[in-house]
C-alpha positions as CSV (number, residue, x, y, z in Angstrom):
1,M,-3.0,38.0,109.6
2,C,-0.7,37.1,106.8
3,F,-1.5,38.0,103.3
4,F,1.6,36.9,101.8
5,M,1.3,33.6,99.9
6,N,4.9,32.0,99.7
7,L,6.2,29.9,96.7
8,D,5.9,26.4,98.5
9,Q,2.4,27.2,99.4
10,Y,1.6,28.3,95.7
11,R,3.2,25.1,94.4
12,D,1.6,22.9,96.9
13,Y,-1.8,24.3,96.4
14,C,-1.5,24.0,92.4
15,L,-0.1,20.4,92.7
16,S,-3.0,19.2,95.1
17,K,-5.3,20.0,92.3
18,K,-6.4,16.8,90.1
19,A,-4.1,15.8,87.4
20,V,-2.0,18.7,87.8
21,T,1.9,18.6,86.7
22,E,4.7,21.3,86.8
23,H,6.9,22.2,84.0
24,F,9.5,24.7,82.8
25,P,8.6,24.6,79.0
26,F,9.9,28.5,78.1
27,D,13.0,28.5,80.1
28,N,14.5,27.8,83.7
29,D,12.7,30.6,85.3
30,T,9.0,30.3,84.5
31,L,7.2,27.7,86.5
32,V,4.0,26.4,84.7
33,F,1.4,24.6,86.2
34,K,-0.9,22.2,83.7
35,V,-3.8,20.3,84.0
36,L,-3.9,17.4,81.3
37,G,-1.2,19.4,79.3
38,K,-3.3,22.5,79.5
39,M,-1.7,25.6,81.3
40,F,-3.6,27.3,84.3
41,A,-1.1,29.0,86.1
42,L,2.6,30.4,85.7
43,A,4.9,32.5,87.5
44,S,8.6,33.8,87.3
45,L,10.9,32.3,90.2
46,K,13.1,35.1,89.8
47,Q,10.3,37.6,90.1
48,W,9.3,35.7,93.4
49,E,12.8,35.6,94.8
50,E,13.2,39.5,94.3
51,G,9.7,40.2,96.2
52,N,8.0,41.0,93.3
53,A,5.9,37.8,92.7
54,F,3.1,37.6,90.5
55,I,0.8,34.5,89.2
56,N,-0.7,34.5,85.7
57,L,-4.0,33.0,86.0
58,K,-6.6,32.3,83.3
59,C,-10.0,34.3,83.8
60,H,-13.3,34.7,82.6
61,P,-13.2,37.8,80.5
62,E,-15.9,39.8,82.7
63,Y,-14.7,38.5,85.8
64,A,-11.2,39.5,84.8
65,Q,-12.4,43.1,84.3
66,E,-14.3,43.2,87.6
67,L,-11.2,42.1,89.6
68,R,-8.9,44.7,87.8
69,A,-11.5,47.4,88.8
70,T,-11.6,46.1,92.4
71,Y,-7.9,45.4,93.0
72,E,-4.7,47.4,92.2
73,S,-2.9,44.0,92.7
74,I,-4.6,42.4,89.8
75,Q,-3.6,43.5,86.2
76,P,-3.9,42.2,82.5
77,G,-1.8,39.3,82.2
78,Y,1.7,40.0,81.6
79,H,3.0,38.5,78.2
80,M,-0.4,36.9,78.0
81,H,-3.7,37.2,76.1
82,K,-5.1,40.4,78.5
83,Q,-8.9,39.5,78.0
84,Q,-8.4,35.9,79.3
85,W,-5.4,36.2,81.8
86,N,-4.6,38.1,84.8
87,S,-1.4,38.9,86.6
88,V,-2.1,38.6,90.1
89,Y,0.7,40.6,92.4
90,I,1.1,38.2,95.6
91,H,3.2,40.6,97.8
92,S,1.3,43.6,97.7
93,G,-0.5,42.8,100.8
94,E,-3.8,43.6,99.2
95,L,-4.9,40.1,98.5
96,S,-5.6,37.4,100.8
97,I,-4.5,33.9,100.6
98,N,-8.0,32.7,100.4
99,L,-8.5,35.0,97.5
100,I,-5.6,34.0,95.7
101,K,-6.5,30.2,96.1
102,E,-10.1,31.0,94.6
103,L,-8.2,32.6,91.7
104,I,-6.0,29.6,91.2
105,D,-9.4,27.5,91.5
106,H,-11.1,29.6,88.9
107,S,-8.3,29.4,86.4
108,Y,-8.0,25.6,86.8
109,D,-11.8,25.5,86.4
110,M,-11.8,27.6,83.2
111,V,-9.3,25.6,81.6
112,V,-11.2,22.4,82.5
113,L,-14.4,23.7,81.1
114,S,-12.4,24.5,77.8
115,M,-11.4,21.0,77.4
116,T,-12.9,18.4,75.0
117,K,-15.8,16.1,76.6
118,K,-13.3,13.2,76.2
119,M,-10.7,15.0,78.3
120,R,-13.2,16.1,81.0
121,E,-14.1,12.6,81.2
122,E,-10.6,11.3,81.5
123,L,-10.1,13.9,84.2
124,K,-13.0,12.6,86.0
125,A,-11.8,9.0,86.0
126,L,-8.6,10.1,87.7
């Protein structure tokens, strides 16, 4: 069974979600995915190419603590707000593709929940 999500699978999965766009707002290395302009996932392309891929994902603070206690491959978000973001290390072999997708979904949902009512209605209408 393959536990490794490759960069194309990650990108395709993020872009398959409603109203998601991809950006390089910081530099030419950090690929960022946003829903209606709000960031929910980001990753370093260089780290991915070097075999040390990780994705920063938004997470409910209590769930973030639970995940970090359960999986060595999930750490406080690198260069992010440590309570609300996790770094999810893809190539550790510890995390299944399904779990990674669930964590991407959770991050997307957390960002949508934090949007204004008007933005959520706009998202629904798309």
